N, C-alpha and C positions, 0 to 999 in steps of 0.2 A: 504494500500500500504506500503510495507516494506521500511525501511530506506535505504536498499541496493540500491534501484533503484531511490532514491530521486534526484540524479544528472541528471537523464534523464528527469525529469518532472519539467520544469521551466515555461517559458511563451510561449512555442511552442504549436501548436495545438496538440490534442490527436493523430491524424494520424502521425504527425512529430515525436512525442515522441516515438510512437511504432516503427516507421521506424528506428529511431536512435538506439533504443534498439536492434532490430533484426540485424541491420548492425554491431553493436558492438559485439553481440554474434557470428556472422559469422566471423568477423575479429579475434576474440579471440579464435576461434576454438571450441566454445561450441556448435555451430550449424554447423554440418559437411555437406559437399557436398554429395548428394545422400540420405540424410535422409529425412523422412517425418516429418513435423512439427506437434506437438501436440497442436492444437489451444486451447483446453480447459485448458491445463496446462499453456500455455502462458497467457491466459486471467486471470487466477487465480493469476499467478505470478505478473502481472501488476496491478491487482485489478480494471479492467475495462471491459466494455462490448465487444462483438465481433465486433461491427461496426467499431471502429477505427483500430482494428487489420485487418479486411477485407480490409479497404481502404489502409493501409500500404502495405498489400500483393499485391494488385493490382499495386501499384507503383513499388514494387520489381520485379514483373513479367514483367512489361513494360521495366525495366532496365536490365532484363536478369538474375537476381539472383535466381528466383524461377519459378516454373511452377505450375499453379493451375489446378487440375483435378476435374471437377464437380463430386460430390458424392464420390470421392476417397480421396481427401486431397490435401495437398500442399507439393511439394518436392523441396528440395534445389538442384539447377542444378549443375551438374559436369562440370568441365572445360576441355573439350576434346581438343585434338590436333587440330582438325578442327576449333573449336571455337577460339583457340589461334591464328591460322593462320588468321582467319577473323578479329579478334581484331587488330592484327598487321597491316593488310591492311587498316583498318579504321583509326587507329591512324596515320599511315604514311600519308594518304591522308589529314586528317584534319590538322595535324601539318604543313605539307608542304604548305597547303593553307593559313594558318596564316602567314607563313614566307614571302610569296611573297607580302603580304599586309601591312607589318609593316616597309618596307624599309625606309620610310621618318621619322619614329619615332626612329629608332635604332641609338644609339650613342656609342662612344668609351667607355663611362662609363658603358654602359650595358654589353659590352664585358668583361670589367674588373670584373663586378659582377659575370658573368658566369665563369670566370677563378677562382675567389675565391671559388665558389661553387665546381668546379672541384678539387681544392686543398683540400677542406674540405672532399670531397668524398674519395680522396686518403688517407688522414689522417685517416678517419673512417675505410677504408679497412685495413690499417696497424694495427689499434687498434681492429679489428674484431668487430666493432660497427655497426651492421646492421641498427639500428634505425636512427643513424646519417647519414649513407650513403643514406638511403631511403629518408629522409627529404631533404638533400642537392641535391639529384637527382631531386626531384620535383621542388625545388627552381630554379635549373639550367634551366629547361624547361619553368618554369613560367616567367622567365625574358622576353622572347619574346611572350609567349602565352598571358600574361596579357596586352600586348599592343593592343590586338585585342578588337574591340567593339562588336564582334559577340558572345553574351552570350550563344546562343544555341550551337555553336561549342565548346565553352569552357566547357559547361556542359556535352556534349557527350564525350569529351576527359576525363574529370574527372571520369565519370561513368565507362568508358572502362578501365582506368588504375586501378580503384578499383577492377574491375572484375579480372584483372591479378594479383594484388598484395595483395588484402585484402580478400582472399577467401579460407582459412584464410591467414593472413599475415605470410609469411615465414621469420624467423629471422636468417637465415644463408646465406652464400655466395656460389656462384660458382665463385671463385676468378678470374679464367681465363676470364670469361665473364665480370666481373666488370672491369678488366684491359682493355679489349677491349672497353668497354663503355667509359672509361676515354680517351682513344686515339681517339675515335669517337667524343667525346665532344670537344676535342682540335682541331680536323680537322674542326668541325663546327664553332668554334670560329674564326679560321683563315679565313674561307670563309666570315664570317660576317664582319671581320675587313677589308677585301678587297672590301667590298660592293657588293659581288656576292650573292645576295639574291636568284636568281633563282638557282644558284649552291647549295646554302645552302638548299633550299627546296627539290631539287633532292636528296641531300645527306641524308636528314631526311627520305625521302620516300623510297629510293632505297638501303640504307645501314642501317641506325640506326633503322628504323622500318621495315626492310625487313625480313619477315619470313625466306626466303631462306638463307639470310646471317646469321641470328641468330639461325637457326634451331638446330644446334649441341649443342648450349648452352641451348636452350629451352628444348630440350629432356633431357639433363642431369639434369637441374634444377628441372623439374616437375616429371621426373621418380624417381630421387633419393630422393627428398625432399617432394614430395606430393604423397606418395604411395597410398593414398586413391582415387586419381583422376583417371578417365578413360581417358587415353591419346591415345586411339585408333584413327583411322582415321574417325570414325563416329561422327556426330554432337550429 
């Protein structure tokens, strides 16, 4: 096993190690949507048998990243417009569900943290620092998401956001979209400060994660920045 991959192989199971490796390759753009995986080459690269690779691929298929075709191979799924629409509907439903259940836990100090995240996102946008913007955006949402005890919901949210943003991760902005996101974040903070958690849940579902509301930005972002993606109406 080469030293290049040593960082992937610590105390995790072999399946977890292979999974992390493949996800890193997807995120970094070294494994592209629409491509078939060369399983022999990956096994040789990692210096291990096909069994943990197969197990990792089963997990990736369950999460929607790849499709396994018996006797044909494994293809990395493309992110179609229909899939993006479905993911937005899922995220809107899940995040709004969390919101209505954390009313007794949310404090003014949490709103202040969200406001600081929004400030850092605006700063990142001014500096054209996508990585910082991305991380602060996740932190913003995680302020209320991490109040949930429903680990299954949180895992579904995590996976679906990764399908949107890490497939591979785009490191440029559609600044008009990001500015709208900042305004939406501020509107959400104000609803939370008023104690209107039902209103906040509806805003998350019907505005912030609404495909119809965000569609013009989605099309611009994925058409312009992910030319390899199939953004047709078909799944």
